[in-house]
OpenMM code with the backbone's topology and positions (N, CA, C; nanometers):
from openmm import Vec3, app, unit

residues = "MET SER GLU LEU GLN ILE ILE LEU GLY ASN ILE ILE ILE THR ILE GLY VAL ILE PHE MET MET PHE GLY ALA LEU GLY VAL PHE ARG PHE LYS THR PHE TYR THR ARG LEU LEU ALA VAL ALA LYS THR ASP THR VAL GLY ALA LEU THR ILE ILE ILE GLY LEU ALA VAL ARG GLN GLY LEU THR PHE PHE THR GLY LYS ILE LEU LEU LEU ALA ILE ILE LEU LEU MET PHE ASN PRO LEU VAL SER HIS ILE LEU ALA ARG SER ALA TYR LEU SER GLY TYR ASN GLU GLU GLU LYS".split()
positions = [
    Vec3(0.0913, -0.0913, -0.0240),
    Vec3(-0.0276, -0.0495, 0.0002),
    Vec3(0.0900, 0.1505, 0.0085),
    Vec3(0.0966, 0.2155, -0.0688),
    Vec3(0.1232, 0.2973, -0.1014),
    Vec3(0.0878, 0.4533, -0.0375),
    Vec3(0.2243, 0.5024, -0.0160),
    Vec3(0.1741, 0.5691, 0.0679),
    Vec3(0.0869, 0.7331, 0.0752),
    Vec3(0.0797, 0.7830, -0.1007),
    Vec3(0.0140, 0.8271, -0.1622),
    Vec3(-0.1450, 0.7575, -0.2017),
    Vec3(-0.1203, 0.6651, -0.1688),
    Vec3(-0.2870, 0.5936, -0.1555),
    Vec3(-0.3533, 0.5859, -0.0290),
    Vec3(-0.2883, 0.5846, 0.0847),
    Vec3(-0.3476, 0.6394, 0.1993),
    Vec3(-0.3789, 0.7788, 0.2124),
    Vec3(-0.2627, 0.8378, 0.1881),
    Vec3(-0.3104, 1.0046, 0.1611),
    Vec3(-0.4240, 1.0245, 0.1420),
    Vec3(-0.4712, 0.9741, -0.0146),
    Vec3(-0.5819, 1.0082, -0.0476),
    Vec3(-0.7183, 0.9835, -0.0190),
    Vec3(-0.6964, 0.8430, 0.0095),
    Vec3(-0.7831, 0.7781, 0.1102),
    Vec3(-0.8906, 0.8635, 0.2440),
    Vec3(-0.7458, 0.9028, 0.3266),
    Vec3(-0.7778, 1.0184, 0.4112),
    Vec3(-0.8654, 1.1796, 0.3875),
    Vec3(-0.7676, 1.2188, 0.2621),
    Vec3(-0.8421, 1.3267, 0.2179),
    Vec3(-1.0028, 1.3099, 0.1893),
    Vec3(-1.0318, 1.1559, 0.0758),
    Vec3(-1.1761, 1.1999, 0.0836),
    Vec3(-1.2520, 1.0766, 0.2127),
    Vec3(-1.2245, 1.0720, 0.3159),
    Vec3(-1.3006, 1.0581, 0.3826),
    Vec3(-1.3043, 1.1963, 0.5054),
    Vec3(-1.2299, 1.2439, 0.5250),
    Vec3(-1.2549, 1.3350, 0.5666),
    Vec3(-1.3382, 1.4574, 0.5361),
    Vec3(-1.3408, 1.4526, 0.3556),
    Vec3(-1.4382, 1.5356, 0.3149),
    Vec3(-1.5641, 1.4857, 0.3086),
    Vec3(-1.5912, 1.3438, 0.2980),
    Vec3(-1.6990, 1.2830, 0.3461),
    Vec3(-1.7475, 1.3517, 0.4554),
    Vec3(-1.6434, 1.3405, 0.6230),
    Vec3(-1.6885, 1.3881, 0.7373),
    Vec3(-1.7390, 1.4995, 0.7337),
    Vec3(-1.6634, 1.5713, 0.6420),
    Vec3(-1.7140, 1.7446, 0.6608),
    Vec3(-1.8311, 1.7582, 0.5927),
    Vec3(-1.9173, 1.6687, 0.4916),
    Vec3(-2.0511, 1.6697, 0.3949),
    Vec3(-2.1006, 1.6489, 0.5717),
    Vec3(-2.1022, 1.5578, 0.5836),
    Vec3(-2.1828, 1.4571, 0.7310),
    Vec3(-2.2045, 1.5917, 0.8237),
    Vec3(-2.0982, 1.6500, 0.8148),
    Vec3(-2.1137, 1.8131, 0.9759),
    Vec3(-2.1353, 1.8774, 0.9027),
    Vec3(-2.2100, 1.8863, 0.7932),
    Vec3(-2.2887, 2.0098, 0.7140),
    Vec3(-2.4309, 1.9840, 0.7030),
    Vec3(-2.5047, 1.8605, 0.7150),
    Vec3(-2.5969, 1.7569, 0.7247),
    Vec3(-2.6475, 1.7663, 0.8494),
    Vec3(-2.5434, 1.7579, 0.9492),
    Vec3(-2.6309, 1.7845, 1.1304),
    Vec3(-2.6002, 1.9119, 1.1021),
    Vec3(-2.5187, 2.0322, 1.0256),
    Vec3(-2.5675, 2.1636, 1.0648),
    Vec3(-2.6823, 2.2046, 0.9815),
    Vec3(-2.7500, 2.1602, 0.9377),
    Vec3(-2.8576, 2.1712, 0.8503),
    Vec3(-2.9550, 2.1258, 0.9518),
    Vec3(-3.0067, 2.0450, 1.0488),
    Vec3(-3.1107, 1.9665, 1.0976),
    Vec3(-3.1260, 2.1018, 1.2127),
    Vec3(-3.0318, 2.2005, 1.2525),
    Vec3(-3.0247, 2.2983, 1.3026),
    Vec3(-3.0753, 2.4436, 1.2550),
    Vec3(-3.0302, 2.4431, 1.1240),
    Vec3(-3.0116, 2.5578, 1.0626),
    Vec3(-3.1783, 2.5732, 1.0059),
    Vec3(-3.2341, 2.4706, 0.9206),
    Vec3(-3.4067, 2.5186, 0.9000),
    Vec3(-3.4760, 2.4348, 0.9711),
    Vec3(-3.5667, 2.5054, 0.9226),
    Vec3(-3.7170, 2.4867, 1.0523),
    Vec3(-3.7820, 2.4032, 1.0652),
    Vec3(-3.8117, 2.3681, 0.8864),
    Vec3(-3.9547, 2.3178, 0.8866),
    Vec3(-3.8810, 2.1250, 0.8765),
    Vec3(-3.9656, 2.0519, 0.8782),
    Vec3(-3.9718, 1.9061, 0.8969),
    Vec3(-3.9383, 1.8617, 0.7159),
    Vec3(-4.0076, 1.9366, 0.6844),
    Vec3(-3.9472, 1.8745, 0.4943),
    Vec3(-3.8151, 1.9411, 0.4773),
    Vec3(-3.7664, 2.0390, 0.5121),
    Vec3(-3.6460, 2.1456, 0.4762),
    Vec3(-3.5411, 2.0380, 0.5568),
    Vec3(-3.5676, 1.9950, 0.6703),
    Vec3(-3.4414, 1.9545, 0.7784),
    Vec3(-3.4198, 1.7887, 0.7205),
    Vec3(-3.5282, 1.7196, 0.6555),
    Vec3(-3.5574, 1.5992, 0.6205),
    Vec3(-3.4575, 1.6155, 0.4346),
    Vec3(-3.4678, 1.6925, 0.3544),
    Vec3(-3.4206, 1.6885, 0.2614),
    Vec3(-3.2604, 1.7489, 0.2930),
    Vec3(-3.1983, 1.8485, 0.3818),
    Vec3(-3.0963, 1.8240, 0.3788),
    Vec3(-2.9881, 1.6949, 0.4879),
    Vec3(-3.1183, 1.6820, 0.5366),
    Vec3(-3.0063, 1.5057, 0.5943),
    Vec3(-3.0328, 1.4386, 0.4969),
    Vec3(-3.1194, 1.4434, 0.4122),
    Vec3(-3.1085, 1.2805, 0.3566),
    Vec3(-3.0020, 1.3352, 0.2346),
    Vec3(-2.9598, 1.4887, 0.1487),
    Vec3(-2.8856, 1.4395, 0.0702),
    Vec3(-2.7152, 1.4266, 0.1166),
    Vec3(-2.7124, 1.4956, 0.2583),
    Vec3(-2.5901, 1.5097, 0.2804),
    Vec3(-2.5610, 1.3569, 0.3335),
    Vec3(-2.6443, 1.3373, 0.3938),
    Vec3(-2.6180, 1.1658, 0.4037),
    Vec3(-2.5905, 1.1027, 0.3367),
    Vec3(-2.6430, 1.0723, 0.2110),
    Vec3(-2.6064, 0.9868, 0.0858),
    Vec3(-2.4602, 1.0230, 0.0283),
    Vec3(-2.4212, 1.1628, 0.0142),
    Vec3(-2.3544, 1.1647, -0.0221),
    Vec3(-2.1909, 1.1382, 0.0269),
    Vec3(-2.2318, 1.1969, 0.1912),
    Vec3(-2.0991, 1.2330, 0.2534),
    Vec3(-2.0623, 1.0128, 0.3025),
    Vec3(-2.1875, 0.9747, 0.3342),
    Vec3(-2.1412, 0.8113, 0.3667),
    Vec3(-2.0820, 0.7813, 0.2337),
    Vec3(-2.1167, 0.7684, 0.0895),
    Vec3(-2.0903, 0.6932, -0.0298),
    Vec3(-1.9214, 0.7980, -0.0125),
    Vec3(-1.8986, 0.8925, 0.0091),
    Vec3(-1.7682, 0.9697, 0.0175),
    Vec3(-1.6846, 0.8829, 0.0829),
    Vec3(-1.7248, 0.8375, 0.2062),
    Vec3(-1.6480, 0.8357, 0.2662),
    Vec3(-1.6047, 0.6299, 0.2843),
    Vec3(-1.7361, 0.5969, 0.1882),
    Vec3(-1.7364, 0.4442, 0.1448),
    Vec3(-1.5688, 0.4649, 0.0565),
    Vec3(-1.6238, 0.5456, -0.0396),
    Vec3(-1.4642, 0.5224, -0.1312),
    Vec3(-1.3600, 0.6097, -0.1074),
    Vec3(-1.3538, 0.6735, 0.0273),
    Vec3(-1.2594, 0.7178, 0.0725),
    Vec3(-1.1781, 0.5276, 0.0857),
    Vec3(-1.2286, 0.4841, 0.1674),
    Vec3(-1.1943, 0.3440, 0.2423),
    Vec3(-1.1683, 0.2519, 0.1270),
    Vec3(-1.2500, 0.2545, -0.0052),
    Vec3(-1.1871, 0.1981, -0.0804),
    Vec3(-1.0925, 0.2115, -0.1111),
    Vec3(-1.0174, 0.3465, -0.1718),
    Vec3(-0.9157, 0.3848, -0.2651),
    Vec3(-0.7583, 0.3614, -0.0931),
    Vec3(-0.8556, 0.3306, -0.0114),
    Vec3(-0.7376, 0.3377, 0.1480),
    Vec3(-0.7001, 0.1563, 0.1047),
    Vec3(-0.8174, 0.1053, 0.1020),
    Vec3(-0.7214, -0.0297, 0.0655),
    Vec3(-0.7146, -0.1307, 0.0074),
    Vec3(-0.7127, -0.0125, -0.1250),
    Vec3(-0.6678, -0.0907, -0.2591),
    Vec3(-0.7625, -0.2010, -0.3293),
    Vec3(-0.6813, -0.2746, -0.3980),
    Vec3(-0.8063, -0.4057, -0.4752),
    Vec3(-0.7885, -0.4651, -0.4149),
    Vec3(-0.9214, -0.5185, -0.2968),
    Vec3(-0.8503, -0.6401, -0.2521),
    Vec3(-1.0100, -0.6716, -0.2332),
    Vec3(-1.0933, -0.7797, -0.1584),
    Vec3(-1.1832, -0.8567, -0.1073),
    Vec3(-1.2921, -0.7811, -0.0787),
    Vec3(-1.1816, -0.7051, 0.0218),
    Vec3(-1.2372, -0.6346, 0.1094),
    Vec3(-1.3265, -0.4732, 0.0615),
    Vec3(-1.2101, -0.4109, -0.0109),
    Vec3(-1.2894, -0.3320, -0.1465),
    Vec3(-1.4485, -0.3576, -0.2227),
    Vec3(-1.3984, -0.5037, -0.2664),
    Vec3(-1.5574, -0.5395, -0.3344),
    Vec3(-1.6847, -0.4897, -0.2524),
    Vec3(-1.6381, -0.5916, -0.1050),
    Vec3(-1.7409, -0.5386, -0.0172),
    Vec3(-1.8772, -0.4159, -0.0088),
    Vec3(-1.7202, -0.3491, -0.0117),
    Vec3(-1.7585, -0.1661, 0.0814),
    Vec3(-1.8190, -0.0917, -0.0743),
    Vec3(-1.7854, -0.1505, -0.1892),
    Vec3(-1.8372, -0.0835, -0.3331),
    Vec3(-1.9867, -0.1857, -0.2694),
    Vec3(-1.9691, -0.2911, -0.2613),
    Vec3(-2.1274, -0.3668, -0.2474),
    Vec3(-2.1866, -0.2753, -0.1391),
    Vec3(-2.1342, -0.2259, -0.0514),
    Vec3(-2.2559, -0.1814, 0.0561),
    Vec3(-2.2504, -0.0123, 0.0109),
    Vec3(-2.1855, 0.0237, -0.0853),
    Vec3(-2.2077, 0.1727, -0.1145),
    Vec3(-2.3427, 0.1173, -0.2238),
    Vec3(-2.3195, 0.0326, -0.3468),
    Vec3(-2.4411, 0.0370, -0.3830),
    Vec3(-2.5789, -0.0246, -0.3675),
    Vec3(-2.6042, -0.0605, -0.2053),
    Vec3(-2.7103, -0.1048, -0.1362),
    Vec3(-2.7157, 0.0468, -0.0939),
    Vec3(-2.6267, 0.1087, -0.0430),
    Vec3(-2.6628, 0.2102, 0.0613),
    Vec3(-2.7687, 0.3043, -0.0869),
    Vec3(-2.6819, 0.3552, -0.2058),
    Vec3(-2.6920, 0.4607, -0.2947),
    Vec3(-2.8996, 0.4468, -0.3494),
    Vec3(-2.9083, 0.2720, -0.3664),
    Vec3(-3.0221, 0.2510, -0.3384),
    Vec3(-3.1042, 0.2847, -0.2233),
    Vec3(-3.0895, 0.2311, -0.1317),
    Vec3(-3.1761, 0.2694, -0.0331),
    Vec3(-3.1782, 0.3940, 0.0750),
    Vec3(-3.1011, 0.4718, 0.0352),
    Vec3(-3.0989, 0.6086, 0.1281),
    Vec3(-3.2207, 0.7181, 0.0595),
    Vec3(-3.2196, 0.7500, -0.0485),
    Vec3(-3.3247, 0.8045, -0.1463),
    Vec3(-3.4148, 0.7112, -0.0757),
    Vec3(-3.4286, 0.6021, -0.1572),
    Vec3(-3.5982, 0.5232, -0.0941),
    Vec3(-3.6117, 0.5659, 0.0339),
    Vec3(-3.5892, 0.5028, 0.1511),
    Vec3(-3.5864, 0.5529, 0.2989),
    Vec3(-3.6507, 0.7354, 0.3317),
    Vec3(-3.5917, 0.7988, 0.2442),
    Vec3(-3.6006, 0.9456, 0.2662),
    Vec3(-3.7421, 0.9718, 0.2510),
    Vec3(-3.8042, 0.8781, 0.1246),
    Vec3(-3.8804, 0.9185, 0.0256),
    Vec3(-4.0379, 0.8675, 0.1163),
    Vec3(-3.9897, 0.7354, 0.1396),
    Vec3(-4.1328, 0.7042, 0.1997),
    Vec3(-4.1286, 0.7744, 0.3218),
    Vec3(-4.0425, 0.8170, 0.4052),
    Vec3(-4.0726, 0.9220, 0.5488),
    Vec3(-4.1242, 1.0452, 0.5068),
    Vec3(-4.0754, 1.1243, 0.3680),
    Vec3(-4.1712, 1.2505, 0.3920),
    Vec3(-4.2829, 1.1677, 0.3292),
    Vec3(-4.3219, 1.0905, 0.2446),
    Vec3(-4.4256, 1.0655, 0.1812),
    Vec3(-4.5079, 1.0366, 0.3081),
    Vec3(-4.4790, 0.9692, 0.3982),
    Vec3(-4.5699, 0.9383, 0.5305),
    Vec3(-4.5923, 1.0613, 0.6252),
    Vec3(-4.5009, 1.1134, 0.5977),
    Vec3(-4.5365, 1.2172, 0.7195),
    Vec3(-4.6453, 1.3215, 0.6020),
    Vec3(-4.6463, 1.2857, 0.4538),
    Vec3(-4.7180, 1.3836, 0.3930),
    Vec3(-4.8564, 1.3701, 0.3996),
    Vec3(-4.8894, 1.1932, 0.3780),
    Vec3(-4.9861, 1.1258, 0.3920),
    Vec3(-5.0912, 1.1780, 0.4824),
    Vec3(-5.0356, 1.1362, 0.6255),
    Vec3(-5.0905, 1.1357, 0.7248),
    Vec3(-5.0893, 1.2768, 0.7895),
    Vec3(-5.1061, 1.3481, 0.7061),
    Vec3(-5.2092, 1.5021, 0.7202),
    Vec3(-5.0727, 1.5942, 0.8632),
    Vec3(-4.9418, 1.5868, 0.8127),
    Vec3(-4.8571, 1.5986, 0.9098),
    Vec3(-4.8049, 1.7608, 0.8662),
    Vec3(-4.8560, 1.8742, 0.9045),
    Vec3(-4.8555, 1.9789, 0.8495),
    Vec3(-4.7804, 2.0976, 0.9857),
    Vec3(-4.6491, 2.1143, 0.9417),
    Vec3(-4.6305, 2.2143, 1.0248),
    Vec3(-4.6402, 2.3444, 1.0375),
    Vec3(-4.7017, 2.4127, 0.9498),
    Vec3(-4.7597, 2.5189, 0.9944),
    Vec3(-4.8367, 2.5085, 1.0904),
    Vec3(-4.9179, 2.4524, 1.1268),
    Vec3(-5.0341, 2.4700, 1.2595),
    Vec3(-5.0350, 2.4251, 1.3790),
    Vec3(-4.8427, 2.3922, 1.3846),
    Vec3(-4.7602, 2.4521, 1.5065),
    Vec3(-4.7021, 2.5593, 1.6093),
] * unit.nanometer
topology = app.Topology()
chain = topology.addChain("A")
for resn in residues:
    res = topology.addResidue(resn, chain)
    for name in ("N", "CA", "C"):
        topology.addAtom(name, app.Element.getBySymbol(name[0]), res)
């Protein structure tokens, strides 16, 4: 494993962590449920994928990298789906932020 590969992996992981921190900041910054959900869902997906890609770069081409990339594909499919289901169920149940 080369030194450049480790440094590049650490930089990508750091970018992902910073992205996730912006998502956590979005929870406090936005006021309504739907804007909070949008901020967290987008940054969670992109931040987690960036961290996973950083781990794959750090590990090199191994069996572990294949498992990590499979996890990234599953995350890419299900994370937006779960966020959509959560927002749709809140909408269909009549949740309205303005009434509070």
